[in-house]
N, CA, C and O atoms as a CHARMM CRD file, in Angstrom:
* protein
*
  352
    1    1 UNK  N     -9.59600   5.27000  -0.91700 PROA 1      0.00000
    2    1 UNK  CA    -9.02000   5.81900   0.02200 PROA 1      0.00000
    3    1 UNK  C     -9.62200   6.58000   1.05100 PROA 1      0.00000
    4    1 UNK  O     -9.07200   7.67900   0.99000 PROA 1      0.00000
    5    2 UNK  N    -10.30300   6.58600   1.79700 PROA 2      0.00000
    6    2 UNK  CA   -11.26300   7.85200   2.29300 PROA 2      0.00000
    7    2 UNK  C    -10.34500  10.16900   2.38800 PROA 2      0.00000
    8    2 UNK  O     -9.67200  10.78500   3.21400 PROA 2      0.00000
    9    3 UNK  N    -10.92200  10.47800   1.09500 PROA 3      0.00000
   10    3 UNK  CA    -9.95100  12.09500   1.03900 PROA 3      0.00000
   11    3 UNK  C     -9.51600  12.20700   2.09000 PROA 3      0.00000
   12    3 UNK  O     -8.30700  12.05200   1.91700 PROA 3      0.00000
   13    4 UNK  N     -9.71200  12.40600   3.26200 PROA 4      0.00000
   14    4 UNK  CA    -9.65900  12.58200   4.52700 PROA 4      0.00000
   15    4 UNK  C     -7.53300  11.80600   4.87300 PROA 4      0.00000
   16    4 UNK  O     -6.36700  12.12200   5.11000 PROA 4      0.00000
   17    5 UNK  N     -8.39100  10.80000   4.65000 PROA 5      0.00000
   18    5 UNK  CA    -6.88600  10.25800   4.71600 PROA 5      0.00000
   19    5 UNK  C     -5.87600  10.33700   3.45100 PROA 5      0.00000
   20    5 UNK  O     -4.76200   9.89000   3.72700 PROA 5      0.00000
   21    6 UNK  N     -5.99900  10.73200   2.33700 PROA 6      0.00000
   22    6 UNK  CA    -4.82600  10.56000   1.00700 PROA 6      0.00000
   23    6 UNK  C     -4.15200  11.63200   1.17700 PROA 6      0.00000
   24    6 UNK  O     -3.21300  11.68300   0.38300 PROA 6      0.00000
   25    7 UNK  N     -4.24400  12.85700   2.13300 PROA 7      0.00000
   26    7 UNK  CA    -2.56300  13.51900   2.49100 PROA 7      0.00000
   27    7 UNK  C     -1.54100  12.94700   3.31700 PROA 7      0.00000
   28    7 UNK  O     -0.46300  13.51400   3.49500 PROA 7      0.00000
   29    8 UNK  N     -2.01200  11.20900   4.11800 PROA 8      0.00000
   30    8 UNK  CA    -2.20400  10.57000   4.43300 PROA 8      0.00000
   31    8 UNK  C     -0.59400  10.34500   4.33000 PROA 8      0.00000
   32    8 UNK  O      0.36100  10.78000   4.97300 PROA 8      0.00000
   33    9 UNK  N     -0.76100   9.32400   3.04600 PROA 9      0.00000
   34    9 UNK  CA    -0.31000   9.12900   2.23700 PROA 9      0.00000
   35    9 UNK  C      0.96900   9.99500   2.42000 PROA 9      0.00000
   36    9 UNK  O      0.59800  11.16900   2.42700 PROA 9      0.00000
   37   10 UNK  N      2.33300   9.91400   2.57400 PROA 10     0.00000
   38   10 UNK  CA     3.92300   9.88500   2.00200 PROA 10     0.00000
   39   10 UNK  C      4.44300   9.51900   0.71900 PROA 10     0.00000
   40   10 UNK  O      3.27600   9.36600   0.35900 PROA 10     0.00000
   41   11 UNK  N      4.89900   9.32100   0.00300 PROA 11     0.00000
   42   11 UNK  CA     5.63800   8.91000  -1.36000 PROA 11     0.00000
   43   11 UNK  C      7.40000   9.93100  -1.44100 PROA 11     0.00000
   44   11 UNK  O      7.55600  10.89400  -2.19100 PROA 11     0.00000
   45   12 UNK  N      8.66100   9.30500  -0.34600 PROA 12     0.00000
   46   12 UNK  CA     9.62900   9.37300  -0.72300 PROA 12     0.00000
   47   12 UNK  C      9.40300  10.66400  -2.02000 PROA 12     0.00000
   48   12 UNK  O      8.63000  10.53300  -2.97000 PROA 12     0.00000
   49   13 UNK  N     10.55400  12.25900  -1.68400 PROA 13     0.00000
   50   13 UNK  CA    10.97000  12.98500  -2.41900 PROA 13     0.00000
   51   13 UNK  C     11.04000  12.21400  -4.38800 PROA 13     0.00000
   52   13 UNK  O     10.69000  12.67600  -5.47400 PROA 13     0.00000
   53   14 UNK  N     11.66200  10.93000  -3.96300 PROA 14     0.00000
   54   14 UNK  CA    12.52300  11.23100  -5.27800 PROA 14     0.00000
   55   14 UNK  C     11.70600  10.48400  -5.59100 PROA 14     0.00000
   56   14 UNK  O     12.03400   9.37700  -5.16400 PROA 14     0.00000
   57   15 UNK  N     10.54800  10.43100  -6.25000 PROA 15     0.00000
   58   15 UNK  CA     9.29800   9.42800  -5.96000 PROA 15     0.00000
   59   15 UNK  C      8.16500   9.74200  -6.81100 PROA 15     0.00000
   60   15 UNK  O      7.41200  10.57100  -6.30000 PROA 15     0.00000
   61   16 UNK  N      7.81500   9.31600  -7.98400 PROA 16     0.00000
   62   16 UNK  CA     6.87300   9.92700  -8.86600 PROA 16     0.00000
   63   16 UNK  C      5.76600   8.76100  -9.38400 PROA 16     0.00000
   64   16 UNK  O      5.74600   7.57300  -9.70500 PROA 16     0.00000
   65   17 UNK  N      5.05800   9.66700  -9.27300 PROA 17     0.00000
   66   17 UNK  CA     3.73300   8.46800 -10.04900 PROA 17     0.00000
   67   17 UNK  C      3.92200   7.31600 -11.09500 PROA 17     0.00000
   68   17 UNK  O      3.45200   6.18100 -11.16500 PROA 17     0.00000
   69   18 UNK  N      5.48000   8.60600 -12.51500 PROA 18     0.00000
   70   18 UNK  CA     5.12100   7.26300 -13.24700 PROA 18     0.00000
   71   18 UNK  C      6.07100   5.89700 -13.22100 PROA 18     0.00000
   72   18 UNK  O      6.12100   4.92500 -13.97500 PROA 18     0.00000
   73   19 UNK  N      7.07000   6.39000 -11.57200 PROA 19     0.00000
   74   19 UNK  CA     8.64700   5.62500 -11.67400 PROA 19     0.00000
   75   19 UNK  C      8.16800   5.01500  -9.64200 PROA 19     0.00000
   76   19 UNK  O      8.51100   5.59700  -8.61300 PROA 19     0.00000
   77   20 UNK  N      7.59300   4.13500  -9.72700 PROA 20     0.00000
   78   20 UNK  CA     7.38300   3.60200  -8.95000 PROA 20     0.00000
   79   20 UNK  C      7.96500   2.69400  -8.04600 PROA 20     0.00000
   80   20 UNK  O      7.46700   2.39300  -6.96100 PROA 20     0.00000
   81   21 UNK  N      9.72300   1.97500  -8.80000 PROA 21     0.00000
   82   21 UNK  CA    10.73100   1.74000  -8.11100 PROA 21     0.00000
   83   21 UNK  C     11.23400   2.01500  -6.76000 PROA 21     0.00000
   84   21 UNK  O     11.66600   1.41200  -5.77700 PROA 21     0.00000
   85   22 UNK  N     10.91900   3.46900  -7.25400 PROA 22     0.00000
   86   22 UNK  CA    11.73000   4.48000  -6.21700 PROA 22     0.00000
   87   22 UNK  C      9.81800   4.22700  -4.49000 PROA 22     0.00000
   88   22 UNK  O     10.05800   3.06200  -4.17200 PROA 22     0.00000
   89   23 UNK  N      9.56700   4.30800  -4.31300 PROA 23     0.00000
   90   23 UNK  CA     8.37800   3.60200  -3.75200 PROA 23     0.00000
   91   23 UNK  C      9.14300   2.52400  -2.69200 PROA 23     0.00000
   92   23 UNK  O      9.48700   2.45100  -1.51200 PROA 23     0.00000
   93   24 UNK  N      9.17100   1.56100  -4.22600 PROA 24     0.00000
   94   24 UNK  CA     9.45600  -0.07000  -3.72400 PROA 24     0.00000
   95   24 UNK  C     10.73500  -0.11400  -3.13000 PROA 24     0.00000
   96   24 UNK  O     11.00600  -0.90700  -2.22800 PROA 24     0.00000
   97   25 UNK  N     11.64600   0.81700  -3.65900 PROA 25     0.00000
   98   25 UNK  CA    13.52000   0.86700  -2.62800 PROA 25     0.00000
   99   25 UNK  C     13.52400   1.45600  -1.93200 PROA 25     0.00000
  100   25 UNK  O     14.45200   1.29600  -1.13800 PROA 25     0.00000
  101   26 UNK  N     12.31000   2.85700  -1.57300 PROA 26     0.00000
  102   26 UNK  CA    12.30000   3.50600  -0.39400 PROA 26     0.00000
  103   26 UNK  C     11.25400   3.03800   0.22000 PROA 26     0.00000
  104   26 UNK  O     11.45600   3.31000   1.40300 PROA 26     0.00000
  105   27 UNK  N     10.17000   2.45000   0.12400 PROA 27     0.00000
  106   27 UNK  CA     8.35700   2.46800   1.21800 PROA 27     0.00000
  107   27 UNK  C      8.45200   3.95700   0.79500 PROA 27     0.00000
  108   27 UNK  O      9.01200   4.80900   0.10500 PROA 27     0.00000
  109   28 UNK  N      7.17700   3.54900   2.01600 PROA 28     0.00000
  110   28 UNK  CA     6.78200   5.11300   2.07300 PROA 28     0.00000
  111   28 UNK  C      5.97800   5.58500   3.25800 PROA 28     0.00000
  112   28 UNK  O      5.69100   4.54200   3.84400 PROA 28     0.00000
  113   29 UNK  N      5.51900   6.48300   3.85200 PROA 29     0.00000
  114   29 UNK  CA     4.65800   6.92000   5.44300 PROA 29     0.00000
  115   29 UNK  C      3.52000   7.18500   4.24800 PROA 29     0.00000
  116   29 UNK  O      3.39900   7.81300   3.19600 PROA 29     0.00000
  117   30 UNK  N      2.48600   5.95200   5.43700 PROA 30     0.00000
  118   30 UNK  CA     1.21700   5.77600   5.83400 PROA 30     0.00000
  119   30 UNK  C      0.72500   7.38700   7.09700 PROA 30     0.00000
  120   30 UNK  O      1.55600   8.28600   7.22800 PROA 30     0.00000
  121   31 UNK  N      0.13100   7.41900   7.42600 PROA 31     0.00000
  122   31 UNK  CA    -0.60400   8.98100   8.65000 PROA 31     0.00000
  123   31 UNK  C      0.36600   8.32600   9.52800 PROA 31     0.00000
  124   31 UNK  O      0.10100   7.52100  10.42100 PROA 31     0.00000
  125   32 UNK  N      1.67200   8.81500   9.13300 PROA 32     0.00000
  126   32 UNK  CA     2.59900   9.21700   9.31400 PROA 32     0.00000
  127   32 UNK  C      4.16500   7.91800  10.47600 PROA 32     0.00000
  128   32 UNK  O      4.90400   8.08300  11.44600 PROA 32     0.00000
  129   33 UNK  N      3.73600   6.41300   9.14700 PROA 33     0.00000
  130   33 UNK  CA     4.23300   5.76500  10.18000 PROA 33     0.00000
  131   33 UNK  C      4.84800   4.82800   8.26300 PROA 33     0.00000
  132   33 UNK  O      4.45900   4.67100   7.10600 PROA 33     0.00000
  133   34 UNK  N      6.42900   4.38400   9.54100 PROA 34     0.00000
  134   34 UNK  CA     7.53600   4.15600   7.75200 PROA 34     0.00000
  135   34 UNK  C      6.69500   2.94500   7.56600 PROA 34     0.00000
  136   34 UNK  O      6.18100   2.26400   8.45300 PROA 34     0.00000
  137   35 UNK  N      6.61700   2.74100   5.98900 PROA 35     0.00000
  138   35 UNK  CA     6.03100   1.17100   5.49000 PROA 35     0.00000
  139   35 UNK  C      7.76100   1.13100   4.56800 PROA 35     0.00000
  140   35 UNK  O      8.44500   1.95400   3.95900 PROA 35     0.00000
  141   36 UNK  N      7.88100  -0.49600   4.97800 PROA 36     0.00000
  142   36 UNK  CA     9.25000  -0.62600   4.25000 PROA 36     0.00000
  143   36 UNK  C      8.17900  -1.80800   2.79100 PROA 36     0.00000
  144   36 UNK  O      7.11600  -2.29500   3.17400 PROA 36     0.00000
  145   37 UNK  N      8.53900  -2.02100   1.65000 PROA 37     0.00000
  146   37 UNK  CA     8.17900  -2.73500   0.94800 PROA 37     0.00000
  147   37 UNK  C      8.10500  -4.17100   0.49500 PROA 37     0.00000
  148   37 UNK  O      9.09200  -4.49800  -0.16400 PROA 37     0.00000
  149   38 UNK  N      7.47700  -4.82900   0.61500 PROA 38     0.00000
  150   38 UNK  CA     7.85700  -6.14200   0.78200 PROA 38     0.00000
  151   38 UNK  C      7.71400  -6.77800  -0.01400 PROA 38     0.00000
  152   38 UNK  O      8.78700  -7.17000  -0.47200 PROA 38     0.00000
  153   39 UNK  N      7.06700  -7.06300  -0.38700 PROA 39     0.00000
  154   39 UNK  CA     7.07300  -7.22800  -2.53100 PROA 39     0.00000
  155   39 UNK  C      5.70600  -6.69200  -3.72800 PROA 39     0.00000
  156   39 UNK  O      4.66600  -6.23400  -3.25500 PROA 39     0.00000
  157   40 UNK  N      5.82500  -6.78100  -4.75000 PROA 40     0.00000
  158   40 UNK  CA     4.88400  -5.34900  -5.46600 PROA 40     0.00000
  159   40 UNK  C      4.55900  -5.94600  -6.86900 PROA 40     0.00000
  160   40 UNK  O      5.61000  -6.27300  -7.41800 PROA 40     0.00000
  161   41 UNK  N      3.24700  -6.24900  -7.78600 PROA 41     0.00000
  162   41 UNK  CA     3.21800  -6.25400  -8.82900 PROA 41     0.00000
  163   41 UNK  C      2.81600  -5.40100  -9.66600 PROA 41     0.00000
  164   41 UNK  O      2.79700  -4.27600  -9.16700 PROA 41     0.00000
  165   42 UNK  N      2.49900  -5.43300 -10.67800 PROA 42     0.00000
  166   42 UNK  CA     2.44100  -4.77400 -11.69100 PROA 42     0.00000
  167   42 UNK  C      0.98500  -3.48200 -11.03200 PROA 42     0.00000
  168   42 UNK  O      0.80700  -2.28200 -11.24100 PROA 42     0.00000
  169   43 UNK  N      0.01000  -4.80700  -9.98200 PROA 43     0.00000
  170   43 UNK  CA    -1.03600  -3.56600  -9.62700 PROA 43     0.00000
  171   43 UNK  C     -1.58700  -3.42700  -7.56000 PROA 43     0.00000
  172   43 UNK  O     -2.51500  -3.11800  -6.81300 PROA 43     0.00000
  173   44 UNK  N     -0.01900  -3.98200  -7.59100 PROA 44     0.00000
  174   44 UNK  CA    -0.16900  -3.95900  -6.05000 PROA 44     0.00000
  175   44 UNK  C      0.78800  -4.19700  -4.81800 PROA 44     0.00000
  176   44 UNK  O      0.85900  -5.32200  -4.32300 PROA 44     0.00000
  177   45 UNK  N      1.49400  -3.18800  -4.34200 PROA 45     0.00000
  178   45 UNK  CA     2.29200  -3.02000  -4.11800 PROA 45     0.00000
  179   45 UNK  C      2.16500  -3.38900  -2.59100 PROA 45     0.00000
  180   45 UNK  O      1.10100  -2.94400  -2.16200 PROA 45     0.00000
  181   46 UNK  N      3.02400  -4.17300  -1.44900 PROA 46     0.00000
  182   46 UNK  CA     2.54600  -4.84500  -0.12500 PROA 46     0.00000
  183   46 UNK  C      3.87600  -4.05600   0.33700 PROA 46     0.00000
  184   46 UNK  O      4.96400  -4.28900  -0.18900 PROA 46     0.00000
  185   47 UNK  N      3.76300  -3.44700   0.99300 PROA 47     0.00000
  186   47 UNK  CA     4.73000  -3.29500   3.22900 PROA 47     0.00000
  187   47 UNK  C      4.01800  -3.12900   3.84900 PROA 47     0.00000
  188   47 UNK  O      2.81600  -2.87000   3.78700 PROA 47     0.00000
  189   48 UNK  N      5.43300  -3.41000   5.28200 PROA 48     0.00000
  190   48 UNK  CA     5.03300  -4.25800   6.67100 PROA 48     0.00000
  191   48 UNK  C      6.05500  -2.47500   7.26400 PROA 48     0.00000
  192   48 UNK  O      6.56000  -1.62200   6.53400 PROA 48     0.00000
  193   49 UNK  N      6.00500  -2.52700   8.58800 PROA 49     0.00000
  194   49 UNK  CA     5.93200  -2.43200   9.62300 PROA 49     0.00000
  195   49 UNK  C      6.38600  -3.10300  10.72000 PROA 49     0.00000
  196   49 UNK  O      5.94300  -4.23800  10.89600 PROA 49     0.00000
  197   50 UNK  N      7.27500  -2.59400  11.60000 PROA 50     0.00000
  198   50 UNK  CA     6.39900  -3.52100  13.11600 PROA 50     0.00000
  199   50 UNK  C      5.74600  -3.50700  14.10500 PROA 50     0.00000
  200   50 UNK  O      5.89100  -3.74100  15.30500 PROA 50     0.00000
  201   51 UNK  N      4.58500  -3.02500  13.06900 PROA 51     0.00000
  202   51 UNK  CA     2.89400  -3.10500  14.13900 PROA 51     0.00000
  203   51 UNK  C      2.31200  -3.99900  12.58100 PROA 51     0.00000
  204   51 UNK  O      1.30400  -4.62100  12.24400 PROA 51     0.00000
  205   52 UNK  N      3.42400  -3.66500  12.05700 PROA 52     0.00000
  206   52 UNK  CA     1.01000  -4.95500  11.15100 PROA 52     0.00000
  207   52 UNK  C      2.16200  -4.36700   9.30700 PROA 52     0.00000
  208   52 UNK  O      3.34900  -4.60000   9.08100 PROA 52     0.00000
  209   53 UNK  N      0.93500  -3.47100   8.23200 PROA 53     0.00000
  210   53 UNK  CA     1.26600  -3.92000   7.47800 PROA 53     0.00000
  211   53 UNK  C      0.49900  -2.48200   6.26100 PROA 53     0.00000
  212   53 UNK  O      0.26300  -1.33700   6.64700 PROA 53     0.00000
  213   54 UNK  N      0.24200  -3.03100   4.74100 PROA 54     0.00000
  214   54 UNK  CA    -0.36000  -1.84800   3.96900 PROA 54     0.00000
  215   54 UNK  C      0.16800  -3.05600   3.21000 PROA 54     0.00000
  216   54 UNK  O      1.14000  -3.80400   3.10200 PROA 54     0.00000
  217   55 UNK  N     -1.82100  -2.64000   2.45500 PROA 55     0.00000
  218   55 UNK  CA    -1.47400  -3.52500   1.39000 PROA 55     0.00000
  219   55 UNK  C     -2.08000  -1.87200   0.08900 PROA 55     0.00000
  220   55 UNK  O     -2.69200  -0.86700   0.45000 PROA 55     0.00000
  221   56 UNK  N     -1.72900  -2.12000  -0.94400 PROA 56     0.00000
  222   56 UNK  CA    -1.81500  -0.63400  -2.43900 PROA 56     0.00000
  223   56 UNK  C     -2.39700  -1.79300  -3.52400 PROA 56     0.00000
  224   56 UNK  O     -1.86500  -2.82600  -3.93000 PROA 56     0.00000
  225   57 UNK  N     -3.56200  -1.25800  -3.79000 PROA 57     0.00000
  226   57 UNK  CA    -3.59400  -2.19000  -5.88000 PROA 57     0.00000
  227   57 UNK  C     -4.65300  -0.67500  -5.58200 PROA 57     0.00000
  228   57 UNK  O     -5.41000   0.06400  -4.95200 PROA 57     0.00000
  229   58 UNK  N     -3.57100  -1.24700  -7.06500 PROA 58     0.00000
  230   58 UNK  CA    -4.41200  -0.26900  -8.67500 PROA 58     0.00000
  231   58 UNK  C     -5.57600  -0.65300  -9.03000 PROA 58     0.00000
  232   58 UNK  O     -5.35300  -1.72700  -9.58800 PROA 58     0.00000
  233   59 UNK  N     -6.66800  -0.46700  -9.06400 PROA 59     0.00000
  234   59 UNK  CA    -7.56800  -0.78400 -10.06000 PROA 59     0.00000
  235   59 UNK  C     -8.20100   0.31300 -11.18800 PROA 59     0.00000
  236   59 UNK  O     -8.09700   1.51000 -10.92000 PROA 59     0.00000
  237   60 UNK  N     -8.60300   0.06100 -11.96100 PROA 60     0.00000
  238   60 UNK  CA    -8.87100   1.10000 -12.60700 PROA 60     0.00000
  239   60 UNK  C     -9.64700   2.25200 -12.94000 PROA 60     0.00000
  240   60 UNK  O     -9.68500   2.67000 -14.09700 PROA 60     0.00000
  241   61 UNK  N    -10.47500   2.97000 -11.69300 PROA 61     0.00000
  242   61 UNK  CA   -10.33900   3.78900 -10.91500 PROA 61     0.00000
  243   61 UNK  C    -10.11200   4.31500  -9.40500 PROA 61     0.00000
  244   61 UNK  O    -10.04000   5.50900  -9.11200 PROA 61     0.00000
  245   62 UNK  N    -10.04700   3.63500  -8.82200 PROA 62     0.00000
  246   62 UNK  CA    -9.73200   3.39700  -7.94200 PROA 62     0.00000
  247   62 UNK  C     -7.98600   2.86300  -6.62300 PROA 62     0.00000
  248   62 UNK  O     -7.62200   1.69800  -6.46700 PROA 62     0.00000
  249   63 UNK  N     -7.46800   3.79400  -6.10700 PROA 63     0.00000
  250   63 UNK  CA    -6.32100   3.46500  -5.30500 PROA 63     0.00000
  251   63 UNK  C     -7.01700   2.70600  -3.60000 PROA 63     0.00000
  252   63 UNK  O     -7.76500   3.16700  -2.73900 PROA 63     0.00000
  253   64 UNK  N     -6.32000   1.42300  -3.75200 PROA 64     0.00000
  254   64 UNK  CA    -7.27500   1.16700  -2.35700 PROA 64     0.00000
  255   64 UNK  C     -5.93100   0.66000  -1.43400 PROA 64     0.00000
  256   64 UNK  O     -4.79900   0.58700  -1.91300 PROA 64     0.00000
  257   65 UNK  N     -6.20600   0.38800  -0.28900 PROA 65     0.00000
  258   65 UNK  CA    -6.06800   1.59500   0.57700 PROA 65     0.00000
  259   65 UNK  C     -5.78800  -0.07600   2.09700 PROA 65     0.00000
  260   65 UNK  O     -6.15100   0.38900   3.17700 PROA 65     0.00000
  261   66 UNK  N     -5.52100  -0.91800   2.19900 PROA 66     0.00000
  262   66 UNK  CA    -5.23800  -1.72800   3.44300 PROA 66     0.00000
  263   66 UNK  C     -4.96500  -1.70200   3.81700 PROA 66     0.00000
  264   66 UNK  O     -4.02900  -0.93500   3.58900 PROA 66     0.00000
  265   67 UNK  N     -4.92800  -2.21300   5.01400 PROA 67     0.00000
  266   67 UNK  CA    -3.62800  -2.31400   7.04400 PROA 67     0.00000
  267   67 UNK  C     -4.73700  -3.25600   7.70100 PROA 67     0.00000
  268   67 UNK  O     -5.94600  -3.47600   7.63200 PROA 67     0.00000
  269   68 UNK  N     -3.60400  -3.67600   8.37400 PROA 68     0.00000
  270   68 UNK  CA    -2.98800  -4.59300   8.81600 PROA 68     0.00000
  271   68 UNK  C     -1.99300  -4.80300  10.16200 PROA 68     0.00000
  272   68 UNK  O     -0.85500  -4.35900  10.31400 PROA 68     0.00000
  273   69 UNK  N     -2.73300  -5.56200  11.01700 PROA 69     0.00000
  274   69 UNK  CA    -2.13100  -6.05400  12.57400 PROA 69     0.00000
  275   69 UNK  C     -0.70100  -7.10100  12.64800 PROA 69     0.00000
  276   69 UNK  O     -0.40900  -8.16100  12.09400 PROA 69     0.00000
  277   70 UNK  N     -0.36400  -6.66500  13.12400 PROA 70     0.00000
  278   70 UNK  CA     0.38900  -7.81000  13.94500 PROA 70     0.00000
  279   70 UNK  C     -0.19800  -8.85600  14.03000 PROA 70     0.00000
  280   70 UNK  O     -1.39700  -8.67600  14.24300 PROA 70     0.00000
  281   71 UNK  N      0.16000 -10.12200  13.94700 PROA 71     0.00000
  282   71 UNK  CA    -1.11500 -11.19800  14.85200 PROA 71     0.00000
  283   71 UNK  C     -1.79100 -11.77000  13.15300 PROA 71     0.00000
  284   71 UNK  O     -2.55400 -12.71600  12.95400 PROA 71     0.00000
  285   72 UNK  N     -1.18100 -10.80500  12.11700 PROA 72     0.00000
  286   72 UNK  CA    -2.77800 -10.72300  11.64700 PROA 72     0.00000
  287   72 UNK  C     -1.97600 -12.54800  10.30800 PROA 72     0.00000
  288   72 UNK  O     -1.01400 -13.30400  10.44400 PROA 72     0.00000
  289   73 UNK  N     -2.94700 -12.43900   9.37300 PROA 73     0.00000
  290   73 UNK  CA    -2.05600 -13.54000   7.63300 PROA 73     0.00000
  291   73 UNK  C     -1.89700 -12.26300   6.47400 PROA 73     0.00000
  292   73 UNK  O     -2.53300 -11.89300   5.48700 PROA 73     0.00000
  293   74 UNK  N     -1.06600 -11.96700   6.96500 PROA 74     0.00000
  294   74 UNK  CA    -0.79800 -10.88100   5.59400 PROA 74     0.00000
  295   74 UNK  C     -1.50000 -11.11100   4.39200 PROA 74     0.00000
  296   74 UNK  O     -2.29400 -10.30800   3.90300 PROA 74     0.00000
  297   75 UNK  N     -1.16000 -12.37900   3.84500 PROA 75     0.00000
  298   75 UNK  CA    -1.51400 -13.38900   2.77100 PROA 75     0.00000
  299   75 UNK  C     -3.36300 -13.02300   2.50000 PROA 75     0.00000
  300   75 UNK  O     -3.74000 -12.14300   1.72600 PROA 75     0.00000
  301   76 UNK  N     -4.10200 -13.71100   3.13500 PROA 76     0.00000
  302   76 UNK  CA    -4.66600 -13.34400   3.10800 PROA 76     0.00000
  303   76 UNK  C     -5.90900 -12.24300   4.10200 PROA 76     0.00000
  304   76 UNK  O     -6.99900 -12.42300   4.64400 PROA 76     0.00000
  305   77 UNK  N     -4.83900 -10.95100   3.88800 PROA 77     0.00000
  306   77 UNK  CA    -5.34300  -9.55600   3.86500 PROA 77     0.00000
  307   77 UNK  C     -5.15000  -9.26700   2.40300 PROA 77     0.00000
  308   77 UNK  O     -5.94700  -8.36300   2.15300 PROA 77     0.00000
  309   78 UNK  N     -4.67300  -9.49500   1.61400 PROA 78     0.00000
  310   78 UNK  CA    -3.38900  -9.40200   0.30300 PROA 78     0.00000
  311   78 UNK  C     -4.91600  -9.74400  -0.60100 PROA 78     0.00000
  312   78 UNK  O     -5.44000  -9.13200  -1.53200 PROA 78     0.00000
  313   79 UNK  N     -5.21300 -10.65100  -0.06300 PROA 79     0.00000
  314   79 UNK  CA    -5.86300 -11.50100  -1.49900 PROA 79     0.00000
  315   79 UNK  C     -7.43600 -11.19200  -0.66800 PROA 79     0.00000
  316   79 UNK  O     -8.56700 -11.40500  -1.10500 PROA 79     0.00000
  317   80 UNK  N     -7.14300 -10.78800   0.27600 PROA 80     0.00000
  318   80 UNK  CA    -9.07800  -9.94700   0.50700 PROA 80     0.00000
  319   80 UNK  C     -8.81300  -8.37100  -0.03200 PROA 80     0.00000
  320   80 UNK  O     -9.71900  -7.91500   0.66600 PROA 80     0.00000
  321   81 UNK  N     -8.36800  -7.36000  -0.61700 PROA 81     0.00000
  322   81 UNK  CA    -8.63000  -6.30400  -0.66000 PROA 81     0.00000
  323   81 UNK  C     -7.72600  -6.43300  -1.98100 PROA 81     0.00000
  324   81 UNK  O     -7.29000  -5.31300  -2.24700 PROA 81     0.00000
  325   82 UNK  N     -7.38900  -7.17300  -2.69000 PROA 82     0.00000
  326   82 UNK  CA    -6.82800  -7.67400  -3.90800 PROA 82     0.00000
  327   82 UNK  C     -8.75700  -8.00000  -4.77200 PROA 82     0.00000
  328   82 UNK  O     -9.48800  -7.42000  -5.57500 PROA 82     0.00000
  329   83 UNK  N     -8.77600  -8.99800  -4.10800 PROA 83     0.00000
  330   83 UNK  CA   -10.68700  -9.36700  -4.39100 PROA 83     0.00000
  331   83 UNK  C    -11.15200  -7.89700  -4.51000 PROA 83     0.00000
  332   83 UNK  O    -11.05400  -7.23200  -5.54100 PROA 83     0.00000
  333   84 UNK  N    -11.63600  -7.49500  -3.41600 PROA 84     0.00000
  334   84 UNK  CA   -12.04900  -6.08200  -3.70300 PROA 84     0.00000
  335   84 UNK  C    -11.83200  -5.08300  -4.60200 PROA 84     0.00000
  336   84 UNK  O    -12.75600  -4.37900  -5.01000 PROA 84     0.00000
  337   85 UNK  N    -10.51700  -4.93100  -5.00500 PROA 85     0.00000
  338   85 UNK  CA   -10.33900  -4.77700  -6.32400 PROA 85     0.00000
  339   85 UNK  C    -10.73600  -4.19100  -7.92500 PROA 85     0.00000
  340   85 UNK  O    -10.78600  -3.23300  -8.69600 PROA 85     0.00000
  341   86 UNK  N    -11.05300  -6.22600  -7.59700 PROA 86     0.00000
  342   86 UNK  CA   -11.72000  -6.51500  -8.67500 PROA 86     0.00000
  343   86 UNK  C    -13.45400  -6.12700  -8.83600 PROA 86     0.00000
  344   86 UNK  O    -13.86900  -6.07900  -9.99400 PROA 86     0.00000
  345   87 UNK  N    -13.63500  -6.07800  -8.63000 PROA 87     0.00000
  346   87 UNK  CA   -14.90000  -5.83900  -8.68600 PROA 87     0.00000
  347   87 UNK  C    -15.21100  -4.45700  -8.88900 PROA 87     0.00000
  348   87 UNK  O    -16.21900  -4.04500  -9.46300 PROA 87     0.00000
  349   88 UNK  N    -13.90500  -3.45700  -8.17700 PROA 88     0.00000
  350   88 UNK  CA   -14.60100  -1.51800  -8.33900 PROA 88     0.00000
  351   88 UNK  C    -13.94000  -1.70200  -9.59600 PROA 88     0.00000
  352   88 UNK  O    -13.91700  -0.78900 -10.42100 PROA 88     0.00000
């Protein structure tokens, strides 16, 4: 995530870095847009809204954030972001 966008990620108040269950249940805001969690696993969270989606992948060093628009295939984009994460 570029430093200028880190401040744009807003996790609900009742969530913490140690407990992402709340993010999975409550979603999050990115660039003032709300995203609802569609699915998640130990290393990634996939979120969507009416305009597209957001994929967050945790690596050993980075947290990668990828976005996509309506009309794009979420599964393809998710795979691409995860592949980038394996290289980090």
